C-alpha distance (Angstrom), angle and dihedral (degrees) to the residues before:
residue distance angle dihedral
M1 . . .
T2 3.75 . .
D3 3.81 106.6 .
P4 3.86 112.8 32.4
S5 3.81 112.9 -128.3
W6 3.79 136.9 -176.4
V7 3.83 92.2 -75.9
S8 3.80 88.6 67.8
I9 3.79 89.6 76.4
L10 3.86 93.8 51.9
P11 3.88 97.2 87.4
P12 3.81 97.7 53.8
V13 3.84 91.1 39.3
L14 3.85 89.9 52.1
A15 3.80 90.5 48.5
I16 3.82 91.9 49.9
I17 3.86 93.9 47.4
L18 3.82 92.9 46.2
A19 3.81 92.1 48.2
I20 3.78 91.2 54.6
W21 3.75 95.6 39.9
T22 3.79 102.2 42.5
R23 3.85 98.8 23.5
Q24 3.83 86.1 -138.5
V25 3.78 109.4 126.0
Y26 3.80 97.7 -176.8
L27 3.78 93.3 50.4
S28 3.77 91.5 45.9
L29 3.82 95.7 51.4
G30 3.75 91.2 42.7
A31 3.80 92.4 52.5
G32 3.80 90.6 49.3
I33 3.76 91.6 52.0
W34 3.77 92.4 48.1
L35 3.80 93.7 48.8
G36 3.81 90.3 49.0
W37 3.74 93.5 55.3
I38 3.81 91.9 42.9
I39 3.88 86.3 59.3
V40 3.82 91.6 45.6
D41 3.83 91.9 49.8
D42 3.77 93.4 53.7
W43 3.83 95.4 -92.5
S44 3.78 93.8 -57.3
V45 3.78 107.5 151.7
L46 3.80 96.9 -160.8
A47 3.83 95.3 41.3
G48 3.80 88.0 47.9
L49 3.78 91.3 53.1
A50 3.80 91.5 50.5
S51 3.81 91.4 48.2
A52 3.77 92.5 46.6
I53 3.79 92.0 55.6
E54 3.78 93.6 41.9
E55 3.83 94.4 47.0
T56 3.78 93.9 45.0
V57 3.83 90.3 55.3
A58 3.84 87.9 46.0
V59 3.75 89.6 62.1
L60 3.82 86.8 78.6
A61 3.76 90.6 58.1
S62 3.85 89.0 77.0
P63 3.83 108.6 84.9
G64 3.80 88.5 -147.4
N65 3.81 92.6 54.8
A66 3.82 91.7 44.3
N67 3.78 90.2 51.4
V68 3.78 92.2 51.5
I69 3.79 93.2 50.6
L70 3.81 93.0 43.9
F71 3.78 89.6 48.9
T72 3.85 87.8 56.0
L73 3.75 92.1 58.0
V74 3.81 92.5 45.1
I75 3.83 93.0 50.1
G76 3.80 86.3 53.7
A77 3.78 90.0 54.5
L78 3.82 91.0 45.9
I79 3.81 92.9 52.1
A80 3.79 93.8 46.5
T81 3.77 91.5 48.2
I82 3.88 93.4 49.0
E83 3.79 88.4 48.6
T84 3.83 92.9 50.1
S85 3.79 91.1 48.2
G86 3.76 89.3 57.4
G87 3.79 90.0 -117.4
V88 3.81 96.8 133.6
R89 3.80 92.5 43.9
G90 3.83 90.2 46.5
F91 3.84 89.8 49.0
I92 3.77 92.5 50.4
R93 3.79 91.9 45.2
Y94 3.79 90.6 50.5
L95 3.79 91.3 52.7
E96 3.77 92.9 45.4
S97 3.83 93.6 46.2
R98 3.78 88.5 59.6
E99 3.84 90.1 43.5
W100 3.85 90.1 -117.7
V101 3.81 94.9 127.0
N102 3.77 110.5 25.8
T103 3.81 102.6 122.2
G104 3.78 137.7 53.7
R105 3.76 92.5 -108.4
R106 3.80 92.4 53.2
S107 3.75 89.7 49.8
Q108 3.75 88.2 57.8
F109 3.76 90.6 48.6
L110 3.84 88.6 53.5
A111 3.84 91.9 53.0
W112 3.76 89.7 48.7
I113 3.83 94.5 48.3
I114 3.80 91.8 48.9
G115 3.83 86.5 58.0
L116 3.79 90.2 56.2
V117 3.84 95.8 44.4
I118 3.82 101.8 45.5
F119 3.72 98.1 53.3
I120 3.87 104.3 146.1
E121 3.83 95.8 98.1
S122 3.79 134.4 -0.2
N123 3.76 98.4 -129.8
I124 3.84 91.4 52.4
T125 3.76 89.7 49.9
V126 3.78 96.0 55.2
L127 3.83 95.4 41.6
V128 3.77 94.2 50.8
A129 3.80 94.0 42.8
G130 3.78 90.3 48.8
A131 3.78 94.0 50.2
V132 3.76 93.0 49.9
S133 3.78 100.3 37.9
R134 3.89 103.8 37.8
P135 3.79 95.9 77.1
L136 3.84 90.9 49.1
F137 3.84 92.8 47.5
D138 3.81 89.8 50.7
R139 3.83 91.9 46.9
Y140 3.82 94.6 50.9
R141 3.77 92.9 37.3
I142 3.77 99.7 -116.0
S143 3.84 111.8 151.9
R144 3.77 119.4 -101.8
E145 3.78 87.2 -133.3
K146 3.83 87.2 63.2
L147 3.79 89.2 51.1
A148 3.83 91.4 49.3
Y149 3.79 89.7 51.0
I150 3.79 95.7 49.2
I151 3.81 95.7 47.5
D152 3.84 91.2 42.6
S153 3.84 90.7 51.4
T154 3.85 93.2 50.3
S155 3.82 99.3 42.1
A156 3.75 111.8 67.1
S157 3.77 92.1 12.5
I158 3.82 91.0 61.7
C159 3.83 96.4 35.3
I160 3.81 91.2 58.2
L161 3.76 91.6 55.6
I162 3.87 92.3 58.4
P163 3.80 113.6 83.1
L164 3.77 96.8 -164.3
N165 3.76 105.6 57.0
A166 3.82 134.9 76.7
W167 3.82 91.7 -72.2
G168 3.80 93.7 48.0
A169 3.76 93.3 46.7
Y170 3.81 91.3 50.9
N171 3.84 93.9 50.6
L172 3.78 93.4 42.4
G173 3.76 88.9 57.1
I174 3.86 91.2 52.1
L175 3.80 91.3 48.6
E176 3.77 92.4 47.8
S177 3.90 90.7 51.2
L178 3.80 88.0 53.0
G179 3.79 91.7 59.5
V180 3.82 96.7 -110.1
E181 3.82 106.6 164.7
D182 3.77 97.6 -144.3
P183 3.80 107.1 21.7
L184 3.83 95.4 167.6
G185 3.79 90.6 50.8
V186 3.76 92.0 49.3
L187 3.84 91.5 47.0
I188 3.78 90.9 50.3
G189 3.79 90.6 45.9
S190 3.81 89.5 55.5
I191 3.77 94.6 57.3
P192 3.81 99.7 82.3
L193 3.86 88.3 44.0
N194 3.80 94.7 51.6
F195 3.75 89.8 105.0
Y196 3.82 101.6 171.5
A197 3.83 94.6 48.2
L198 3.81 90.8 48.6
G199 3.77 93.1 41.2
A200 3.80 95.0 48.9
A201 3.76 93.2 51.6
L202 3.80 93.2 44.1
L203 3.83 91.8 47.0
A204 3.74 90.5 52.9
L205 3.81 87.7 52.5
A206 3.81 90.3 48.9
T207 3.78 90.1 49.8
I208 3.81 89.8 56.8
V209 3.88 94.7 44.1
W210 3.81 98.2 45.6
K211 3.86 98.4 23.5
I212 3.80 94.3 -120.7
D213 3.78 103.1 -172.9
I214 3.78 111.6 175.5
G215 3.82 127.4 -167.8
P216 3.85 112.2 -54.5
M217 3.82 91.3 16.0
K218 3.83 91.5 59.5
K219 3.77 89.8 53.2
A220 3.77 92.4 49.3
E221 3.84 90.8 50.8
I222 3.82 92.2 50.5
R223 3.88 89.1 48.8
T224 3.77 92.2 51.1
Q225 3.77 94.6 45.8
G226 3.84 85.6 55.9
G227 3.81 90.2 58.1
E228 3.79 101.7 -98.5
T229 3.84 112.9 123.0
E230 3.83 93.6 -168.0
W231 3.81 140.8 13.1
P232 3.83 113.0 -92.9
E233 3.83 92.0 -110.7
S234 3.75 95.4 43.0
Q235 3.80 121.9 120.7
P236 3.86 111.9 -156.0
M237 3.79 111.5 -138.8
I238 3.91 94.2 -127.9
D239 3.73 142.1 15.0
E240 3.79 101.8 -104.7
S241 3.75 92.2 -156.2
I242 3.85 90.0 70.6
L243 3.81 93.0 61.2
S244 3.76 94.6 33.1
P245 3.82 104.6 52.9
E246 3.77 121.7 171.1
P247 3.76 110.4 -81.7
D248 3.74 122.0 -114.1
D249 3.83 108.8 -101.1
R250 3.83 93.4 -159.4
I251 3.71 88.9 89.4
P252 3.86 129.4 33.7
P253 3.81 117.3 -106.5
R254 3.81 108.8 -89.6
A255 3.78 127.1 -170.4
V256 3.76 89.0 -147.8
N257 3.74 90.2 69.3
M258 3.74 89.8 66.1
I259 3.83 102.1 30.9
V260 3.81 98.4 51.4
P261 3.88 96.5 52.2
I262 3.87 89.8 45.5
V263 3.83 91.9 48.9
T264 3.83 88.1 47.4
M265 3.83 89.9 52.2
V266 3.83 93.8 49.3
A267 3.84 92.9 45.4
M268 3.79 92.9 46.8
M269 3.84 93.9 58.2
P270 3.82 99.0 72.6
L271 3.83 90.6 38.3
G272 3.83 88.0 55.1
L273 3.75 91.1 49.2
W274 3.86 89.5 49.4
I275 3.81 93.0 49.6
T276 3.81 97.1 44.2
G277 3.82 90.5 44.3
D278 3.85 92.6 51.4
G279 3.80 91.3 -116.9
D280 3.80 95.9 -33.5
L281 3.81 112.5 105.1
R282 3.82 91.6 -163.6
A283 3.80 92.9 56.2
G284 3.83 96.0 49.3
S285 3.79 125.1 114.0
G286 3.77 109.6 -103.9
A287 3.85 95.4 -164.1
T288 3.83 92.4 50.5
S289 3.83 93.2 44.5
V290 3.78 92.0 52.2
L291 3.80 91.7 50.7
W292 3.79 90.4 48.8
A293 3.81 91.3 47.8
V294 3.80 92.5 53.1
M295 3.80 93.5 45.2
A296 3.78 90.7 50.0
A297 3.81 89.4 52.3
L298 3.79 90.8 49.5
A299 3.78 90.6 50.3
M300 3.79 90.8 50.5
A301 3.79 91.6 49.2
W302 3.83 89.4 52.7
I303 3.82 92.4 47.7
L304 3.80 91.8 51.3
L305 3.86 93.2 49.9
L306 3.79 92.2 46.3
A307 3.82 92.5 47.2
Q308 3.82 89.5 51.3
R309 3.83 91.9 44.0
G310 3.77 88.8 -125.2
S311 3.80 94.3 133.7
T312 3.77 141.3 8.5
I313 3.81 122.7 -123.8
D314 3.80 89.5 -105.9
E315 3.82 90.9 52.9
L316 3.79 92.1 46.8
T317 3.81 89.4 51.5
R318 3.77 93.5 52.3
T319 3.79 91.8 45.4
S320 3.80 92.3 50.5
L321 3.75 93.8 46.7
K322 3.81 90.6 50.3
G323 3.78 90.6 49.7
A324 3.77 91.8 47.6
G325 3.81 88.5 49.2
G326 3.75 91.1 52.4
L327 3.81 89.0 62.2
V328 3.79 97.1 46.3
P329 3.87 87.9 101.0
L330 3.79 88.4 56.3
A331 3.77 91.8 48.0
L332 3.77 90.4 51.4
I333 3.84 90.8 49.7
L334 3.83 89.7 50.7
L335 3.81 89.3 49.5
L336 3.76 92.1 51.2
A337 3.86 92.6 43.2
L338 3.77 90.3 53.3
A339 3.77 91.1 46.8
L340 3.82 90.3 50.9
G341 3.80 89.3 50.2
D342 3.86 89.7 51.9
V343 3.76 93.7 52.7
A344 3.82 90.6 45.3
N345 3.72 87.4 53.7
A346 3.81 91.9 48.5
L347 3.78 89.5 52.9
G348 3.78 94.1 44.3
T349 3.81 94.2 -121.0
G350 3.80 93.5 156.9
D351 3.74 94.1 44.8
Y352 3.86 90.8 49.3
V353 3.85 92.4 51.2
A354 3.82 90.0 48.3
Q355 3.84 93.2 48.3
V356 3.76 94.0 46.9
T357 3.75 95.3 48.5
A358 3.76 98.4 39.8
G359 3.78 111.3 98.3
V360 3.80 95.3 12.8
L361 3.82 91.9 109.4
P362 3.80 128.3 43.9
P363 3.89 119.1 -87.1
V364 3.83 90.2 -112.7
I365 3.76 87.3 77.0
F366 3.79 98.5 41.2
L367 3.77 93.6 126.6
P368 3.83 97.8 55.1
L369 3.76 86.7 42.3
V370 3.83 88.8 60.6
F371 3.78 89.0 49.7
L372 3.81 94.2 50.0
V373 3.83 94.7 44.6
S374 3.81 90.6 50.5
A375 3.83 89.1 47.6
G376 3.85 89.6 51.7
I377 3.77 93.4 49.3
A378 3.79 92.8 47.1
F379 3.83 91.7 47.8
S380 3.82 94.2 49.2
T381 3.82 95.5 42.9
G382 3.83 98.9 34.3
T383 3.82 94.0 -134.4
S384 3.72 129.4 101.1
W385 3.82 93.8 -172.1
G386 3.86 90.6 55.2
T387 3.81 87.5 49.6
F388 3.81 91.7 53.5
A389 3.79 89.2 51.9
I390 3.73 91.6 52.5
M391 3.79 103.1 39.0
L392 3.87 104.2 35.9
P393 3.86 89.9 63.0
I394 3.79 87.2 52.2
A395 3.80 102.5 40.9
V396 3.82 99.6 38.3
P397 3.84 97.9 52.8
A398 3.82 89.8 43.6
A399 3.82 90.1 53.5
M400 3.82 90.1 47.9
T401 3.83 91.2 49.9
L402 3.86 91.4 49.4
G403 3.84 91.5 46.9
L404 3.83 91.0 -120.8
P405 3.84 125.9 142.6
L406 3.78 113.8 -87.9
A407 3.84 101.0 -143.2
P408 3.81 96.5 71.7
F409 3.76 92.4 50.5
V410 3.78 93.3 45.9
A411 3.87 87.5 49.4
A412 3.84 90.8 49.8
V413 3.81 92.0 53.4
L414 3.79 94.7 44.9
S415 3.83 92.6 43.7
G416 3.74 92.9 49.0
G417 3.76 92.6 47.3
I418 3.80 89.8 54.8
F419 3.82 91.3 45.8
G420 3.82 93.7 53.1
D421 3.76 92.5 41.8
H422 3.79 91.3 49.3
S423 3.82 92.2 52.0
S424 3.79 99.8 40.5
P425 3.84 119.8 100.3
I426 3.83 90.0 -153.2
S427 3.85 94.1 54.0
D428 3.82 113.4 117.3
T429 3.84 91.0 -138.8
T430 3.83 91.3 52.8
I431 3.76 89.9 47.4
I432 3.81 94.2 47.7
S433 3.78 91.6 48.4
S434 3.76 88.1 56.9
M435 3.78 89.5 50.5
A436 3.76 95.1 46.9
A437 3.80 91.2 51.8
A438 3.84 91.4 43.3
T439 3.81 90.5 -129.0
D440 3.79 134.5 131.4
H441 3.75 110.3 -81.6
I442 3.80 98.8 -135.0
D443 3.78 90.1 45.0
H444 3.79 86.9 57.4
V445 3.87 92.6 48.8
R446 3.82 93.1 48.3
T447 3.80 94.3 48.6
Q448 3.75 95.3 43.3
L449 3.86 98.9 44.5
P450 3.86 96.7 77.8
Y451 3.78 91.1 54.0
A452 3.82 92.0 47.0
A453 3.79 91.9 49.0
L454 3.77 91.6 50.1
A455 3.87 92.7 50.2
G456 3.83 89.4 43.5
G457 3.85 91.9 52.9
V458 3.83 92.3 50.9
A459 3.82 89.5 46.0
T460 3.82 91.0 52.6
L461 3.82 91.8 52.7
A462 3.80 91.5 46.1
F463 3.79 91.7 53.3
A464 3.77 89.6 47.4
A465 3.80 89.5 53.7
V466 3.85 91.8 49.8
G467 3.81 90.7 45.9
A468 3.83 88.8 53.7
T469 3.77 92.2 53.1
M470 3.82 89.6 52.7
G471 3.82 90.9 54.7
G472 3.83 90.2 -116.5
């Protein structure tokens, strides 16, 4: 299709409506992909089905996509191995023995802090935070919806504020391709202006401190305090027993069995960027570095268990395969989400949303307009990274042409992408947060949306204020 039209928004809209109506994420994403290729193939149902299957398989032809999906399976193996080693139990016992985490509120603080510390990749953040915090939330009767909200609000929101991780490497590459003279300086300058990311993380903290339970979240908290982990009609995204196997009693639970692999993973990320970038962190491959980091952490977890004689190689292999198998549903969702993004790109969904929205509002609020358009694209496509790829090439050259500073516009794009991604039921980060908390996906979306809308409203006003100071 040459010129994108209104039909280009139908596939993501269908996927969103079906996800909310049927509560079946796989069906919803698959239907969106099929409809997209039906449109591309001149409304031929059979040709569209053939293209949908072929193009979904073709997603794996991209090394970056393959790395992301493989990383998902390896992180499953890592979490299962750490659980089996007693690392999570040892870490929790260590915190409780020092009376650091002995209440529901402190359990929430722990989940929030993990989101700040493990900042190399959003999916890793939510999966690790979920594995560590879920038993504590259940023990102190804090809803799993609250856990999903906290880890979702401190995953992408924190990752986007770190220049030297997978997210930073990706956006630096885009800025360099646009001819920005000092891409790292611009990206760093955008950090204090990334109002949604900062607001979402701080709102989650405020929710913990002052127990701000809004609408559906308040009902979920009351239900959980009454002893019910889920609503009767809820369908948790994953069987928690797969990623929380019984620990091996041959060795005592030790916090070191969790801490050392996680530290290895965090430390390996910049090293991977340095290696893949031939000594230049900014030129490194984020997808490859993330995969290397998780594999290094898994290797360290194996070494610790073998050294302590807690498991044999055969047992470790079986545990890792079981853990990887537990995240096959997540890998499938990522595959479908990437495929939906591809067909949306083929249809020009993002370009159409940008064209329709541009010029609707006066130039004096150009900066909040960039934020809102980016949010709309991310919500309708379910991907913040795809939004960055669409909107940065629009916003940055526009700012250059107008002689305006680049950092606020970069911040508006990144902030809007996170807002839309945070709110969208077809976003992979939103889905993975539901999985990590072992809660129903639509329950997570409903309880999180009021908080996302509040942070988004504040961010819109903040960008308007910044735009006014620039004379825009």
